[in-house]
Backbone as XML, in Angstrom:
<?xml version="1.0"?>
<chain id="A" units="angstrom">
  <residue number="1" name="MET">
    <atom name="N" x="-15.658" y="1.492" z="-3.167"/>
    <atom name="CA" x="-15.063" y="1.426" z="-1.866"/>
    <atom name="C" x="-15.998" y="2.051" z="-0.837"/>
  </residue>
  <residue number="2" name="VAL">
    <atom name="N" x="-15.938" y="1.532" z="0.350"/>
    <atom name="CA" x="-16.788" y="2.035" z="1.432"/>
    <atom name="C" x="-16.508" y="3.503" z="1.704"/>
  </residue>
  <residue number="3" name="ILE">
    <atom name="N" x="-15.262" y="3.894" z="1.651"/>
    <atom name="CA" x="-14.901" y="5.269" z="1.990"/>
    <atom name="C" x="-15.506" y="6.277" z="1.013"/>
  </residue>
  <residue number="4" name="ASP">
    <atom name="N" x="-15.930" y="5.818" z="-0.149"/>
    <atom name="CA" x="-16.553" y="6.693" z="-1.143"/>
    <atom name="C" x="-18.077" y="6.680" z="-1.065"/>
  </residue>
  <residue number="5" name="ASP">
    <atom name="N" x="-18.653" y="5.860" z="-0.205"/>
    <atom name="CA" x="-20.101" y="5.736" z="-0.081"/>
    <atom name="C" x="-20.684" y="7.001" z="0.560"/>
  </residue>
  <residue number="6" name="GLU">
    <atom name="N" x="-21.628" y="7.634" z="-0.128"/>
    <atom name="CA" x="-22.201" y="8.900" z="0.353"/>
    <atom name="C" x="-22.908" y="8.744" z="1.695"/>
  </residue>
  <residue number="7" name="GLU">
    <atom name="N" x="-23.574" y="7.641" z="1.924"/>
    <atom name="CA" x="-24.263" y="7.432" z="3.197"/>
    <atom name="C" x="-23.246" y="7.297" z="4.343"/>
  </residue>
  <residue number="8" name="ILE">
    <atom name="N" x="-22.183" y="6.557" z="4.088"/>
    <atom name="CA" x="-21.125" y="6.400" z="5.089"/>
    <atom name="C" x="-20.459" y="7.740" z="5.382"/>
  </residue>
  <residue number="9" name="ARG">
    <atom name="N" x="-20.266" y="8.544" z="4.359"/>
    <atom name="CA" x="-19.602" y="9.834" z="4.522"/>
    <atom name="C" x="-20.397" y="10.784" z="5.414"/>
  </residue>
  <residue number="10" name="ARG">
    <atom name="N" x="-21.688" y="10.552" z="5.558"/>
    <atom name="CA" x="-22.528" y="11.400" z="6.410"/>
    <atom name="C" x="-22.551" y="10.934" z="7.871"/>
  </residue>
  <residue number="11" name="CYS">
    <atom name="N" x="-21.961" y="9.810" z="8.184"/>
    <atom name="CA" x="-21.966" y="9.268" z="9.551"/>
    <atom name="C" x="-21.092" y="10.100" z="10.478"/>
  </residue>
  <residue number="12" name="ASP">
    <atom name="N" x="-21.525" y="10.163" z="11.754"/>
    <atom name="CA" x="-20.707" y="10.828" z="12.764"/>
    <atom name="C" x="-19.348" y="10.141" z="12.842"/>
  </residue>
  <residue number="13" name="GLY">
    <atom name="N" x="-18.307" y="10.922" z="12.923"/>
    <atom name="CA" x="-16.965" y="10.384" z="13.056"/>
    <atom name="C" x="-16.285" y="10.064" z="11.740"/>
  </residue>
  <residue number="14" name="PHE">
    <atom name="N" x="-17.004" y="10.220" z="10.632"/>
    <atom name="CA" x="-16.395" y="9.872" z="9.344"/>
    <atom name="C" x="-15.181" y="10.736" z="9.044"/>
  </residue>
  <residue number="15" name="GLU">
    <atom name="N" x="-15.265" y="12.013" z="9.335"/>
    <atom name="CA" x="-14.160" y="12.910" z="8.994"/>
    <atom name="C" x="-12.863" y="12.483" z="9.697"/>
  </residue>
  <residue number="16" name="ALA">
    <atom name="N" x="-12.955" y="12.146" z="10.985"/>
    <atom name="CA" x="-11.769" y="11.690" z="11.719"/>
    <atom name="C" x="-11.256" y="10.373" z="11.135"/>
  </residue>
  <residue number="17" name="PHE">
    <atom name="N" x="-12.177" y="9.478" z="10.810"/>
    <atom name="CA" x="-11.797" y="8.200" z="10.190"/>
    <atom name="C" x="-11.098" y="8.441" z="8.859"/>
  </residue>
  <residue number="18" name="ASN">
    <atom name="N" x="-11.665" y="9.280" z="8.031"/>
    <atom name="CA" x="-11.099" y="9.572" z="6.719"/>
    <atom name="C" x="-9.713" y="10.209" z="6.854"/>
  </residue>
  <residue number="19" name="ASP">
    <atom name="N" x="-9.558" y="11.100" z="7.827"/>
    <atom name="CA" x="-8.248" y="11.722" z="8.065"/>
    <atom name="C" x="-7.205" y="10.667" z="8.457"/>
  </residue>
  <residue number="20" name="ALA">
    <atom name="N" x="-7.603" y="9.715" z="9.305"/>
    <atom name="CA" x="-6.684" y="8.653" z="9.736"/>
    <atom name="C" x="-6.288" y="7.769" z="8.554"/>
  </residue>
  <residue number="21" name="VAL">
    <atom name="N" x="-7.244" y="7.450" z="7.713"/>
    <atom name="CA" x="-6.952" y="6.636" z="6.525"/>
    <atom name="C" x="-5.988" y="7.391" z="5.614"/>
  </residue>
  <residue number="22" name="GLN">
    <atom name="N" x="-6.210" y="8.677" z="5.439"/>
    <atom name="CA" x="-5.336" y="9.480" z="4.578"/>
    <atom name="C" x="-3.908" y="9.525" z="5.123"/>
  </residue>
  <residue number="23" name="ARG">
    <atom name="N" x="-3.765" y="9.654" z="6.442"/>
    <atom name="CA" x="-2.418" y="9.671" z="7.035"/>
    <atom name="C" x="-1.701" y="8.345" z="6.788"/>
  </residue>
  <residue number="24" name="GLU">
    <atom name="N" x="-2.408" y="7.235" z="6.977"/>
    <atom name="CA" x="-1.799" y="5.920" z="6.730"/>
    <atom name="C" x="-1.457" y="5.749" z="5.252"/>
  </residue>
  <residue number="25" name="ASP">
    <atom name="N" x="-2.323" y="6.223" z="4.389"/>
    <atom name="CA" x="-2.081" y="6.164" z="2.949"/>
    <atom name="C" x="-0.814" y="6.939" z="2.601"/>
  </residue>
  <residue number="26" name="ASP">
    <atom name="N" x="-0.652" y="8.110" z="3.190"/>
    <atom name="CA" x="0.539" y="8.924" z="2.934"/>
    <atom name="C" x="1.812" y="8.206" z="3.383"/>
  </residue>
  <residue number="27" name="VAL">
    <atom name="N" x="1.764" y="7.553" z="4.554"/>
    <atom name="CA" x="2.926" y="6.817" z="5.057"/>
    <atom name="C" x="3.257" y="5.666" z="4.106"/>
  </residue>
  <residue number="28" name="PHE">
    <atom name="N" x="2.249" y="4.903" z="3.714"/>
    <atom name="CA" x="2.498" y="3.776" z="2.823"/>
    <atom name="C" x="3.066" y="4.249" z="1.489"/>
  </residue>
  <residue number="29" name="ARG">
    <atom name="N" x="2.515" y="5.319" z="0.944"/>
    <atom name="CA" x="3.042" y="5.857" z="-0.323"/>
    <atom name="C" x="4.511" y="6.258" z="-0.194"/>
  </residue>
  <residue number="30" name="SER">
    <atom name="N" x="4.897" y="6.739" z="0.992"/>
    <atom name="CA" x="6.273" y="7.204" z="1.157"/>
    <atom name="C" x="7.274" y="6.052" z="1.195"/>
  </residue>
  <residue number="31" name="ILE">
    <atom name="N" x="6.836" y="4.852" z="1.581"/>
    <atom name="CA" x="7.769" y="3.723" z="1.635"/>
    <atom name="C" x="7.570" y="2.725" z="0.505"/>
  </residue>
  <residue number="32" name="ALA">
    <atom name="N" x="6.398" y="2.693" z="-0.087"/>
    <atom name="CA" x="6.117" y="1.745" z="-1.171"/>
    <atom name="C" x="6.550" y="2.387" z="-2.480"/>
  </residue>
  <residue number="33" name="THR">
    <atom name="N" x="7.805" y="2.166" z="-2.832"/>
    <atom name="CA" x="8.395" y="2.910" z="-3.941"/>
    <atom name="C" x="8.759" y="2.060" z="-5.151"/>
  </residue>
  <residue number="34" name="VAL">
    <atom name="N" x="8.650" y="0.743" z="-5.030"/>
    <atom name="CA" x="9.025" y="-0.125" z="-6.138"/>
    <atom name="C" x="7.753" y="-0.607" z="-6.826"/>
  </residue>
  <residue number="35" name="GLN">
    <atom name="N" x="7.555" y="-0.151" z="-8.057"/>
    <atom name="CA" x="6.375" y="-0.566" z="-8.805"/>
    <atom name="C" x="6.666" y="-1.829" z="-9.586"/>
  </residue>
  <residue number="36" name="TYR">
    <atom name="N" x="5.637" y="-2.638" z="-9.764"/>
    <atom name="CA" x="5.766" y="-3.817" z="-10.606"/>
    <atom name="C" x="4.474" y="-4.014" z="-11.380"/>
  </residue>
  <residue number="37" name="PRO">
    <atom name="N" x="4.568" y="-4.563" z="-12.580"/>
    <atom name="CA" x="3.373" y="-4.732" z="-13.411"/>
    <atom name="C" x="2.460" y="-5.827" z="-12.865"/>
  </residue>
  <residue number="38" name="ILE">
    <atom name="N" x="1.164" y="-5.595" z="-12.934"/>
    <atom name="CA" x="0.181" y="-6.608" z="-12.559"/>
    <atom name="C" x="-0.815" y="-6.754" z="-13.697"/>
  </residue>
  <residue number="39" name="GLU">
    <atom name="N" x="-1.274" y="-7.962" z="-13.887"/>
    <atom name="CA" x="-2.243" y="-8.218" z="-14.951"/>
    <atom name="C" x="-3.534" y="-7.467" z="-14.685"/>
  </residue>
  <residue number="40" name="GLY">
    <atom name="N" x="-4.059" y="-6.820" z="-15.714"/>
    <atom name="CA" x="-5.325" y="-6.131" z="-15.604"/>
    <atom name="C" x="-5.268" y="-4.804" z="-14.884"/>
  </residue>
  <residue number="41" name="GLY">
    <atom name="N" x="-4.061" y="-4.334" z="-14.575"/>
    <atom name="CA" x="-3.938" y="-3.053" z="-13.873"/>
    <atom name="C" x="-4.411" y="-3.169" z="-12.440"/>
  </residue>
  <residue number="42" name="GLY">
    <atom name="N" x="-4.878" y="-2.106" z="-11.902"/>
    <atom name="CA" x="-5.364" y="-2.114" z="-10.533"/>
    <atom name="C" x="-4.985" y="-0.847" z="-9.804"/>
  </residue>
  <residue number="43" name="ASP">
    <atom name="N" x="-5.407" y="-0.767" z="-8.561"/>
    <atom name="CA" x="-5.121" y="0.399" z="-7.745"/>
    <atom name="C" x="-3.624" y="0.478" z="-7.432"/>
  </residue>
  <residue number="44" name="TRP">
    <atom name="N" x="-3.130" y="1.687" z="-7.176"/>
    <atom name="CA" x="-1.689" y="1.892" z="-6.999"/>
    <atom name="C" x="-1.134" y="1.041" z="-5.874"/>
  </residue>
  <residue number="45" name="TRP">
    <atom name="N" x="-1.889" y="0.852" z="-4.795"/>
    <atom name="CA" x="-1.353" y="0.129" z="-3.639"/>
    <atom name="C" x="-1.205" y="-1.363" z="-3.866"/>
  </residue>
  <residue number="46" name="VAL">
    <atom name="N" x="-1.764" y="-1.854" z="-4.962"/>
    <atom name="CA" x="-1.625" y="-3.260" z="-5.314"/>
    <atom name="C" x="-0.346" y="-3.476" z="-6.120"/>
  </residue>
  <residue number="47" name="ALA">
    <atom name="N" x="0.126" y="-2.418" z="-6.773"/>
    <atom name="CA" x="1.242" y="-2.550" z="-7.708"/>
    <atom name="C" x="2.548" y="-1.950" z="-7.196"/>
  </residue>
  <residue number="48" name="VAL">
    <atom name="N" x="2.667" y="-1.739" z="-5.888"/>
    <atom name="CA" x="3.917" y="-1.228" z="-5.329"/>
    <atom name="C" x="4.286" y="-2.017" z="-4.079"/>
  </residue>
  <residue number="49" name="VAL">
    <atom name="N" x="5.568" y="-2.068" z="-3.815"/>
    <atom name="CA" x="6.084" y="-2.689" z="-2.591"/>
    <atom name="C" x="7.134" y="-1.758" z="-2.017"/>
  </residue>
  <residue number="50" name="PRO">
    <atom name="N" x="7.459" y="-1.928" z="-0.739"/>
    <atom name="CA" x="8.527" y="-1.106" z="-0.160"/>
    <atom name="C" x="9.853" y="-1.327" z="-0.874"/>
  </residue>
  <residue number="51" name="GLY">
    <atom name="N" x="10.687" y="-0.310" z="-0.893"/>
    <atom name="CA" x="11.998" y="-0.418" z="-1.516"/>
    <atom name="C" x="12.999" y="-1.161" z="-0.657"/>
  </residue>
  <residue number="52" name="TYR">
    <atom name="N" x="12.623" y="-1.467" z="0.581"/>
    <atom name="CA" x="13.480" y="-2.226" z="1.480"/>
    <atom name="C" x="12.609" y="-3.022" z="2.445"/>
  </residue>
  <residue number="53" name="GLY">
    <atom name="N" x="13.210" y="-4.024" z="3.060"/>
    <atom name="CA" x="12.482" y="-4.840" z="4.022"/>
    <atom name="C" x="13.411" y="-5.821" z="4.701"/>
  </residue>
  <residue number="54" name="GLY">
    <atom name="N" x="12.847" y="-6.623" z="5.571"/>
    <atom name="CA" x="13.616" y="-7.645" z="6.260"/>
    <atom name="C" x="14.033" y="-8.745" z="5.308"/>
  </residue>
  <residue number="55" name="ALA">
    <atom name="N" x="14.958" y="-9.588" z="5.759"/>
    <atom name="CA" x="15.525" y="-10.641" z="4.914"/>
    <atom name="C" x="14.447" y="-11.604" z="4.407"/>
  </residue>
  <residue number="56" name="GLU">
    <atom name="N" x="13.541" y="-12.006" z="5.279"/>
    <atom name="CA" x="12.511" y="-12.964" z="4.862"/>
    <atom name="C" x="11.578" y="-12.354" z="3.818"/>
  </residue>
  <residue number="57" name="PHE">
    <atom name="N" x="11.148" y="-11.111" z="4.046"/>
    <atom name="CA" x="10.271" y="-10.444" z="3.085"/>
    <atom name="C" x="10.977" y="-10.283" z="1.741"/>
  </residue>
  <residue number="58" name="ALA">
    <atom name="N" x="12.226" y="-9.828" z="1.767"/>
    <atom name="CA" x="12.989" y="-9.636" z="0.530"/>
    <atom name="C" x="13.151" y="-10.952" z="-0.221"/>
  </residue>
  <residue number="59" name="SER">
    <atom name="N" x="13.426" y="-12.023" z="0.511"/>
    <atom name="CA" x="13.580" y="-13.340" z="-0.113"/>
    <atom name="C" x="12.269" y="-13.807" z="-0.745"/>
  </residue>
  <residue number="60" name="ASP">
    <atom name="N" x="11.179" y="-13.653" z="-0.013"/>
    <atom name="CA" x="9.863" y="-14.046" z="-0.539"/>
    <atom name="C" x="9.503" y="-13.246" z="-1.783"/>
  </residue>
  <residue number="61" name="LEU">
    <atom name="N" x="9.757" y="-11.945" z="-1.737"/>
    <atom name="CA" x="9.436" y="-11.078" z="-2.867"/>
    <atom name="C" x="10.245" y="-11.456" z="-4.098"/>
  </residue>
  <residue number="62" name="LEU">
    <atom name="N" x="11.512" y="-11.771" z="-3.902"/>
    <atom name="CA" x="12.353" y="-12.189" z="-5.023"/>
    <atom name="C" x="11.872" y="-13.522" z="-5.590"/>
  </residue>
  <residue number="63" name="ARG">
    <atom name="N" x="11.573" y="-14.469" z="-4.730"/>
    <atom name="CA" x="11.137" y="-15.788" z="-5.165"/>
    <atom name="C" x="9.751" y="-15.734" z="-5.834"/>
  </residue>
  <residue number="64" name="GLU">
    <atom name="N" x="8.820" y="-15.022" z="-5.246"/>
    <atom name="CA" x="7.432" y="-15.013" z="-5.732"/>
    <atom name="C" x="7.189" y="-14.059" z="-6.898"/>
  </residue>
  <residue number="65" name="ARG">
    <atom name="N" x="7.893" y="-12.917" z="-6.908"/>
    <atom name="CA" x="7.620" y="-11.881" z="-7.921"/>
    <atom name="C" x="8.819" y="-11.492" z="-8.760"/>
  </residue>
  <residue number="66" name="GLY">
    <atom name="N" x="9.999" y="-11.992" z="-8.403"/>
    <atom name="CA" x="11.188" y="-11.609" z="-9.158"/>
    <atom name="C" x="11.622" y="-10.185" z="-8.910"/>
  </residue>
  <residue number="67" name="ILE">
    <atom name="N" x="11.235" y="-9.643" z="-7.764"/>
    <atom name="CA" x="11.554" y="-8.255" z="-7.423"/>
    <atom name="C" x="12.597" y="-8.255" z="-6.320"/>
  </residue>
  <residue number="68" name="ALA">
    <atom name="N" x="13.707" y="-7.577" z="-6.574"/>
    <atom name="CA" x="14.779" y="-7.488" z="-5.583"/>
    <atom name="C" x="14.696" y="-6.143" z="-4.879"/>
  </residue>
  <residue number="69" name="ILE">
    <atom name="N" x="14.729" y="-6.192" z="-3.551"/>
    <atom name="CA" x="14.730" y="-4.977" z="-2.745"/>
    <atom name="C" x="15.907" y="-5.023" z="-1.778"/>
  </residue>
  <residue number="70" name="GLU">
    <atom name="N" x="16.246" y="-3.881" z="-1.217"/>
    <atom name="CA" x="17.318" y="-3.781" z="-0.233"/>
    <atom name="C" x="16.889" y="-4.467" z="1.062"/>
  </residue>
  <residue number="71" name="VAL">
    <atom name="N" x="17.798" y="-5.206" z="1.671"/>
    <atom name="CA" x="17.520" y="-5.841" z="2.960"/>
    <atom name="C" x="18.023" y="-4.930" z="4.071"/>
  </residue>
  <residue number="72" name="ARG">
    <atom name="N" x="17.122" y="-4.625" z="4.999"/>
    <atom name="CA" x="17.461" y="-3.847" z="6.187"/>
    <atom name="C" x="16.912" y="-4.577" z="7.397"/>
  </residue>
  <residue number="73" name="GLU">
    <atom name="N" x="17.715" y="-4.674" z="8.405"/>
    <atom name="CA" x="17.267" y="-5.327" z="9.656"/>
    <atom name="C" x="16.897" y="-4.306" z="10.690"/>
  </residue>
</chain>
């Protein structure tokens, strides 16, 4: 990943960028609570979805992945 590249990490502004990415990661982790199996494993953010969502998202998720989540408008 680019964020792990040592040359990139030495660039001006990297620390602020990295902090912003970490904050977004924390927010996503707090809402992405439903895990589902994926072939070949993978990073955590590929194997989780929010525990709730809009009607269209919930319908798509059920149809495409067989995962049921709470619908919230």
